[in-house]
N, C-alpha and C positions, 0 to 999 in steps of 0.2 A: 916317723915310723910308728905304725899302729901294731900293737901286740894283742893277740887274741889267745886266751888260755882256754882251749877246748878240751883239755884233759878231763876225762870222766863223763863227757857228753856222748850220748848215744847218737848213732847215725840217724839222720843226716845233719844233726845240729852243727858239727864242725864246719860243714860246707855252708850252711845257712848263716852262721855267724861271720864267716869269711865274706860271703856275698854282701852282708850288711855293710861291712867295712869298705868293700870295693864300691858298692853303690853310693856310699857316703863320700867317695872321692879319694880314698886312701891310695897313694901311689907306691908306698912301700909297706909291706906287712910281714909280721912274724906270727906264725900260728903254732901253738904248742898242742900236740896231740899225744895220745897214749897207745896207738896201735897202727900197724902198717896199712890197714884198709883205709883209715882216715888220712894217712900220708898220701896214698894214691888218689883218693877222692879230692882232697883239697888241692893237691898239685895239679890234677887235670882241670879242675875248675879255674884256678889261677891262670894256667897256661891258655885256657880257652878265652880268657879275658885280656890276653896280651901281656901277661907277666912272665918274666924270666924267673925260674924257680931253682931252688936247691934245698936239700934237706940233710939233716944229720941226726945221729942218735940211734937208740935201739931200746929194746925192752918195752918199757912203758913211758919213755921220755924221748919224743921226737920233736925237732924244731924245723919248721918249714919257713923259708924266707922267700919273698917274692918282691920283685921290682917291676913297675910298669915300664914296658918297652915301647909303647905307642898304642895305637888303636887296637881293639880286639880284632882277631882275624875275621875276615869276611866269611859269613856262613857259606857252606857249599851250596851249589845250585839246588833248587828244590827239585825233587824227583818228578818225573812225568806222572800224570795222574793214572791211577789204577783203573780197571774196568768200571769200578763204581764211580769214577770221576773224582776221586779223592785219594789223599794219601792215608795209609792206615798203619797201625801198630798192633802188636800182640803182647799181652801180659799172660804168662803161664804161671799158675799158682801150684801146679803139680807136674810130676814127670810122667804121668799117665793120663790118658783120656778115659773118663768114665770110672766105674768101680773096678778094683783089682779083681781079675778073674783068670787065674792061671796064666798070666803073661799077656792077656788080651789088651789091657790098658796100655802097656808099653808098645805093643805092635800097632795099635791105633795111633798113638802119638807119633811114632816113627813115620807112619803112613801120612798122617796129616802134615807133618813138617816137609815130607817129600813133595806133597802137592804144593805147599807154599813155595818151596824152592823152585818148582817148575813154572810158577806164575810169572808171566812176562814182567809184571810189576811187583817186585817183592815189597814187604813192609819196610817202613823207614826205620823201625826199631822193634826189637824183640827183647822183652824183659823177663827175667827168670826170678821168681820169688818162692818162698816157702820150699816145699819139696821140689819145685821146678828147677832149683839151682843144681840139682843132681844131674840134669841133662848136660851140664857143662863139664862133667867129669869124663876122663879118658875112656872108662869102661861103659859109658852110656851108649845105647844104640842110636841115640839122637845126636850125639856129639859131632859126627862127621857132617851131617846135614846142616847143623848150626854153623860149622866152620865154613861150609860152602856158601851159606847165606852171608856170613861175615865178609867173605872174599868178594861178594857182589856189592858190598858197601852197606849192608844192613848193620845197624848199630846193635850189638848184643850186650845187654846190661845185666849183670849178675849181682843180686842183692848181697852186699857184704855182711849185713846183720844175719842173714839166713845162713851163709856159708860159715860164719863164725859159730852160730848155734849148732850146726851139724859137725863142726870141727873139720871142714873140708876146704878151707880157704886156699891152702897151698896145693890143692889137687885140681883146681879149676884150670882147664886147658883151652878154653875158648871164651871170647868176649872179654869184658873188663869188669873188675869188681866195682860195684857202683853203690849208690845210696838212694834212699827214698825220694829225695829232692830231684835228683837227676832222672830217676825212673819215672816219677810222676810227670815231669815236664816232657820227657820223650814220648811216653805212652799217651797221656791225655792231651798233649799238644797236637797230636795227629788229628786229622779230620774225622777218622773213624777208628777209635780204639776198640780192640777186641780183647775180652778177658776170658780165659779158659782155665778150668781146673777146680 
């Protein structure tokens, strides 16, 4: 059993430390973390690597245990190429397009996402960082479009460090709370990463 004490580590270090242990051949791991976002991120990482997981605790003391159950699940089939002949991803750093101008930035963002949703080839991933995480809130005009994209299979990743900074982690209603490691891999692993905001 490999034990990783990731308490006090900022996102995405708990996932990175867990990945090091898994890459090193650990078949059973215990990961200690101090917040629910880390619990979610580490659990999803382990499950993606073929581990059966459980967790317990609360407050600032959580224990995640994982046992290897076999090979990692096979990746889903690669999406058909977009018109550009490649897969693409989008990283939003703001919840508005352009400078704020009496609601114009929000209208432009909603319109842009609407166009993305109508594209026959949606992005493989959309990541929300900084103020962009506010688009995952119930009251955001972009939320329903993000939910529609998620229903089409688009991976919606919401920066947990950012939601924690704004105090809105429990208000996110679309996508999954994620970390810099997963966001970087999803966005920059695509053939054509697009960064807006």
